[in-house]
FIFIKOL-286321 format. One line per field, with one value per residue (C-alpha): x, y, z. Coordinates in pm, 1 decimal. Example, Ala and Ser with C-alpha at 12.3 -4.5 7.8 and 13.67 -1.06 7.14 Angstrom:
FIFIKOL-286321
u: 1230.0 / 1367.0
v: -450.0 / -106.0
w: 780.0 / 714.0
//
This chain:
FIFIKOL-286321
u: 67.9 / 398.6 / 672.9 / 1029.9 / 971.7 / 1031.7 / 653.6 / 632.8 / 476.7 / 205.0 / 129.5 / 95.7 / -150.7 / -342.9 / -350.9 / -479.6 / -758.4 / -862.2 / -859.0 / -1090.0 / -1323.3 / -1333.2 / -1409.6 / -1692.4 / -1820.7 / -1827.1 / -1502.4 / -1251.0 / -922.1 / -562.4 / -310.4 / 20.7 / 334.0 / 498.4 / 853.8 / 1088.3 / 856.2 / 551.4 / 504.9 / 502.7 / 260.8 / 24.3 / 35.6 / -30.2 / -325.5 / -473.7 / -688.0 / -987.0 / -865.9 / -551.0 / -623.9 / -308.6 / -243.6 / 127.3 / 274.3 / 595.7 / 846.5 / 778.5 / 413.4 / 309.7 / 548.8 / 433.4 / 652.1 / 393.1 / 135.1 / 357.0 / 384.8 / 6.8 / -42.3 / 207.4 / 18.5 / -316.3 / -451.5 / -710.7 / -595.2 / -710.8 / -596.2 / -387.1 / -205.1 / 161.3 / 200.9 / -8.6 / 161.8 / 510.6 / 424.0 / 266.8 / 556.9 / 809.7 / 745.9 / 925.1 / 752.4 / 413.6 / 470.2 / 531.0 / 197.9 / 25.3 / 175.1 / 60.7 / -291.3 / -280.7 / -259.7 / -70.2 / 265.1 / 580.7 / 920.2 / 1126.6 / 1433.8 / 1631.2 / 1983.6 / 2253.1 / 2278.8 / 2635.7 / 2524.9 / 2237.7 / 2467.1 / 2727.8 / 2514.9 / 2163.3 / 2052.7 / 1745.9 / 1675.4 / 1546.4 / 1294.0 / 1277.4 / 1210.9 / 1440.2 / 1282.5 / 1342.9 / 1194.9 / 1018.7 / 909.1 / 585.5 / 449.8 / 682.4 / 983.4 / 1317.0 / 1177.6 / 1420.1 / 1286.0 / 1539.9 / 1408.9 / 1445.7 / 1710.2 / 1925.7 / 2288.1 / 2399.4 / 2250.2 / 2100.3 / 2320.4 / 2162.0 / 2212.1 / 2299.9 / 1931.1 / 1870.8 / 1910.6 / 2185.3 / 1935.7 / 1677.8 / 1405.6 / 1437.3 / 1119.7 / 1022.8 / 850.9 / 475.2 / 347.5 / 0.6 / -255.1 / -235.6 / -540.4 / -621.2 / -892.6 / -974.2 / -1093.7 / -1300.9 / -1352.9 / -1478.0 / -1585.6 / -1388.6 / -1522.4 / -1450.4 / -1166.3 / -985.4 / -792.3 / -502.4 / -401.6 / -68.7 / 171.0 / 437.2 / 522.1 / 280.0 / 550.9 / 545.4 / 448.6 / 170.2 / 29.8 / 21.5 / 36.3 / -284.9 / -332.8 / -48.3 / -279.3 / -637.3 / -855.1 / -1130.3 / -1362.3 / -1522.1 / -1267.5 / -1391.5 / -1278.4 / -1406.4 / -1635.9 / -1407.8 / -1105.4 / -1306.5 / -1441.5 / -1093.7 / -953.4 / -1222.1 / -1162.5 / -781.3 / -779.7 / -1001.9 / -793.7 / -471.7 / -622.9 / -711.6 / -383.6 / -184.0 / -428.0 / -517.0 / -778.0 / -971.9 / -892.2 / -627.3 / -561.7 / -413.5 / -242.8 / -237.0 / -95.6 / -310.4 / -177.9 / -500.6 / -352.7 / -354.3 / -701.4 / -737.1 / -390.9 / -244.2 / -358.7 / -70.6 / -89.9 / 184.6 / 140.8 / -102.2 / -98.9 / -217.7 / -220.5 / -364.6 / -328.1 / -606.4 / -526.9 / -751.5 / -606.6 / -601.9 / -762.8 / -929.1 / -1151.4 / -1239.8 / -1349.4 / -1549.4 / -1727.5 / -1810.3 / -1982.1 / -2179.5 / -1948.4 / -1840.6 / -1490.1 / -1627.1 / -1816.1 / -1501.8 / -1298.9 / -1578.5 / -1596.1 / -1219.6 / -1248.6 / -1543.4 / -1350.7 / -1042.9 / -919.2 / -615.6 / -503.8 / -541.2
v: 1469.4 / 1386.6 / 1439.3 / 1304.9 / 930.7 / 641.3 / 631.9 / 989.8 / 908.6 / 691.5 / 966.9 / 1225.3 / 995.3 / 939.3 / 1312.6 / 1401.9 / 1142.0 / 1254.1 / 1622.6 / 1551.5 / 1347.6 / 1609.7 / 1890.0 / 1671.3 / 1657.1 / 2037.6 / 2105.3 / 2378.9 / 2193.8 / 2316.6 / 2060.8 / 2078.8 / 1891.7 / 1840.5 / 1977.5 / 2148.8 / 2450.8 / 2248.1 / 2434.9 / 2768.3 / 2637.6 / 2512.2 / 2839.3 / 3037.3 / 2827.0 / 2786.9 / 2484.8 / 2366.0 / 2006.6 / 1847.2 / 1540.4 / 1330.7 / 1152.9 / 1101.5 / 750.0 / 609.6 / 779.7 / 1127.0 / 1114.7 / 781.0 / 729.2 / 995.4 / 1282.0 / 1490.3 / 1391.3 / 1551.3 / 1867.7 / 1885.5 / 1833.8 / 2115.0 / 2346.7 / 2224.8 / 2143.8 / 1862.3 / 1579.7 / 1247.2 / 890.4 / 776.4 / 986.2 / 1009.7 / 692.3 / 457.3 / 582.3 / 535.0 / 193.6 / 61.3 / 181.7 / 1.0 / -355.9 / -525.5 / -323.8 / -364.1 / -741.2 / -722.2 / -540.1 / -807.3 / -1087.4 / -914.9 / -902.5 / -1274.8 / -1224.4 / -1472.7 / -1351.4 / -1520.3 / -1533.6 / -1221.2 / -1034.2 / -720.2 / -759.3 / -544.2 / -531.0 / -663.1 / -964.4 / -1048.0 / -1026.1 / -1250.9 / -1546.8 / -1682.3 / -1523.5 / -1751.1 / -2069.7 / -2018.3 / -1947.0 / -1594.9 / -1234.9 / -934.8 / -588.5 / -239.8 / -213.7 / 115.6 / 133.7 / 32.1 / -56.2 / -356.3 / -123.5 / -307.6 / -661.5 / -954.9 / -1312.7 / -1584.4 / -1919.0 / -2251.3 / -2376.5 / -2062.0 / -2149.5 / -1794.0 / -1504.3 / -1207.6 / -929.5 / -613.3 / -296.6 / 52.8 / 148.4 / -79.6 / 68.5 / -45.9 / -234.8 / -458.0 / -697.4 / -1067.4 / -1273.9 / -1630.2 / -1659.6 / -1712.0 / -1907.4 / -1880.8 / -1636.7 / -1259.9 / -1127.7 / -783.3 / -617.3 / -248.0 / -105.9 / 213.7 / 349.9 / 56.0 / -155.1 / -412.5 / -379.9 / -701.6 / -925.5 / -901.6 / -1190.5 / -1038.8 / -1246.7 / -1182.6 / -1377.8 / -1356.8 / -1150.8 / -866.3 / -607.3 / -232.9 / -284.1 / -529.2 / -283.5 / 30.3 / -52.6 / -92.3 / -467.6 / -543.4 / -755.7 / -882.9 / -827.7 / -1071.5 / -884.9 / -1021.5 / -1303.9 / -1657.5 / -1810.2 / -2053.2 / -1860.8 / -1907.6 / -1765.4 / -1471.5 / -1389.5 / -1428.1 / -1170.6 / -922.4 / -996.6 / -986.1 / -660.7 / -485.9 / -619.2 / -506.3 / -160.0 / -138.0 / -289.4 / -20.8 / 255.4 / 339.5 / 599.1 / 664.9 / 407.5 / 133.6 / -178.7 / -502.8 / -755.3 / -1134.2 / -1449.6 / -1760.7 / -2112.2 / -2284.4 / -2629.4 / -2551.8 / -2405.8 / -2132.6 / -2216.8 / -2104.0 / -1739.9 / -1504.1 / -1128.1 / -940.0 / -567.8 / -278.8 / 27.1 / 344.0 / 541.5 / 294.5 / 392.0 / 602.6 / 549.5 / 406.9 / 57.3 / 82.2 / -176.0 / 33.8 / 238.9 / -82.2 / -247.7 / 59.5 / 52.3 / -315.3 / -204.7 / 67.0 / 356.0 / 567.3 / 711.1 / 1058.4 / 935.9 / 764.9 / 1085.3 / 1290.6 / 1046.4 / 1082.1 / 1463.8 / 1454.9 / 1210.5 / 1436.9 / 1579.9 / 1662.7 / 1445.8 / 1125.1
w: -547.2 / -716.5 / -462.1 / -469.4 / -404.1 / -641.9 / -691.2 / -819.8 / -1158.5 / -1005.0 / -753.6 / -1031.6 / -1206.3 / -879.9 / -814.5 / -1158.9 / -1138.4 / -789.6 / -889.7 / -1183.9 / -963.4 / -687.0 / -931.1 / -1058.9 / -699.7 / -680.3 / -492.6 / -577.4 / -627.3 / -638.9 / -764.1 / -578.6 / -689.0 / -349.9 / -345.1 / -100.5 / -97.6 / 9.9 / 343.4 / 157.7 / -105.8 / 164.7 / 357.1 / 38.5 / -74.6 / 277.9 / 185.7 / 386.7 / 336.9 / 196.1 / -18.8 / 15.0 / -315.8 / -245.5 / -255.6 / -111.1 / 115.1 / 253.6 / 145.6 / 292.6 / 584.6 / 831.6 / 706.4 / 520.6 / 781.9 / 1048.8 / 839.8 / 799.7 / 1172.4 / 1240.1 / 1003.2 / 1146.2 / 801.3 / 794.7 / 567.3 / 427.8 / 495.9 / 792.8 / 1049.5 / 1147.9 / 1353.2 / 1138.7 / 821.5 / 965.2 / 1108.2 / 787.2 / 571.7 / 795.2 / 680.1 / 967.8 / 1239.9 / 1075.9 / 1074.9 / 1448.2 / 1488.1 / 1277.7 / 1486.7 / 1805.8 / 1659.6 / 1577.8 / 1201.0 / 978.2 / 839.8 / 707.4 / 874.9 / 805.5 / 924.5 / 849.8 / 713.2 / 556.4 / 178.2 / 205.1 / 412.1 / 176.6 / -126.2 / 39.4 / 151.8 / 193.0 / 521.4 / 528.3 / 335.0 / -22.0 / -155.6 / -16.6 / -116.1 / -65.0 / -61.0 / 79.7 / 425.8 / 350.7 / -12.2 / -181.1 / -526.8 / -560.0 / -595.5 / -558.9 / -520.7 / -563.8 / -561.5 / -478.6 / -601.1 / -423.4 / -667.6 / -643.9 / -571.3 / -510.4 / -314.9 / -504.5 / -638.8 / -500.4 / -700.9 / -587.1 / -582.4 / -283.5 / 67.5 / 303.5 / 521.1 / 350.0 / 458.3 / 378.1 / 409.1 / 327.6 / -8.8 / 22.5 / -278.8 / -422.0 / -555.0 / -505.7 / -317.5 / -183.6 / 27.0 / 67.8 / 399.5 / 391.6 / 740.4 / 944.7 / 645.8 / 446.7 / 91.5 / -100.8 / -224.6 / -559.0 / -715.9 / -914.8 / -1216.6 / -1390.0 / -1609.7 / -1339.4 / -1031.0 / -947.3 / -1012.5 / -1079.3 / -1445.8 / -1360.0 / -1106.0 / -1318.0 / -1689.9 / -1887.0 / -1929.5 / -1686.3 / -1473.5 / -1470.3 / -1165.4 / -1068.7 / -831.7 / -627.5 / -614.9 / -673.7 / -343.6 / -81.0 / 153.3 / 456.7 / 270.2 / 132.8 / 479.7 / 632.1 / 388.1 / 494.8 / 862.6 / 841.5 / 639.1 / 892.9 / 1182.8 / 1011.7 / 951.9 / 1320.8 / 1448.1 / 1266.2 / 1361.7 / 1000.4 / 903.6 / 584.4 / 317.9 / 334.3 / 127.6 / 261.0 / 33.3 / 78.5 / -77.1 / -69.9 / -127.5 / -232.3 / -165.4 / 209.5 / 251.7 / 512.6 / 653.4 / 320.2 / 363.2 / 448.5 / 509.6 / 323.1 / 394.4 / 430.4 / 203.9 / 376.6 / 48.1 / -205.1 / -570.6 / -720.1 / -1089.1 / -1362.7 / -1300.8 / -921.4 / -696.3 / -424.5 / -661.6 / -845.5 / -521.0 / -420.0 / -757.3 / -700.8 / -378.6 / -557.7 / -462.5 / -761.1 / -789.6 / -721.7 / -416.6 / -285.2 / -322.5 / -162.2 / 130.9 / 185.8 / 191.2 / 431.3 / 654.1 / 669.8 / 998.7 / 1206.6 / 1500.5 / 1298.7
//
């Protein structure tokens, strides 16, 4: 847990919650804050299984998965390729398109180009190509006369995608099963604060949706999980423009390391399906392996 990414604090929270739950399930747990000495810490502790509660770069993009494969330590969640593919938003969109899943127009562009002119017609969204948790999101509205001013925290290459209006929906996949659909209600954009602060958003689970849209979310999430080659638990996010019916459902991205905090969506969906937080964590441990 922890690690050096921009999502460090969320990962520490996830890790603490999972450690408590796993101890409650009878496991011996060592909490490791992933730093430069991670290989040495792993060799010293010689765990039977590594529960990966890292979020963001290095922990979610195939890097730590490669290390665990090298050390031949069984681990939870997705493997090297699926993790790297899901974290790269542009390449994951290409995988979705190949699987016939609905996505918006997008392209990669330099930070200088995006700051100088509208690279696609507004409204659009600018985001890092390989971060999660709504880190570094810029929304350019339809009436914007000038392009966004991107700060130093943004990478040199960013993704620009057409803005998808509508409701924020999400579906968790656990193994080969799509659990349910959550409708995420916020006062504005579902940003970092809305995701992780107490009261930052309200979750309606199961979502009150037309049956065909609800079933499509389940179907699309499972197909996205499979298209990327995910393992364990993943969570796929959607926007739904309810004025367009099923045609208004757009797949945004898949998270291979969904948050495991008290306000997180995946544990909430599991609970809705009768799976306790401890049972979810136990299932992830029992599902762990190498060669994922």
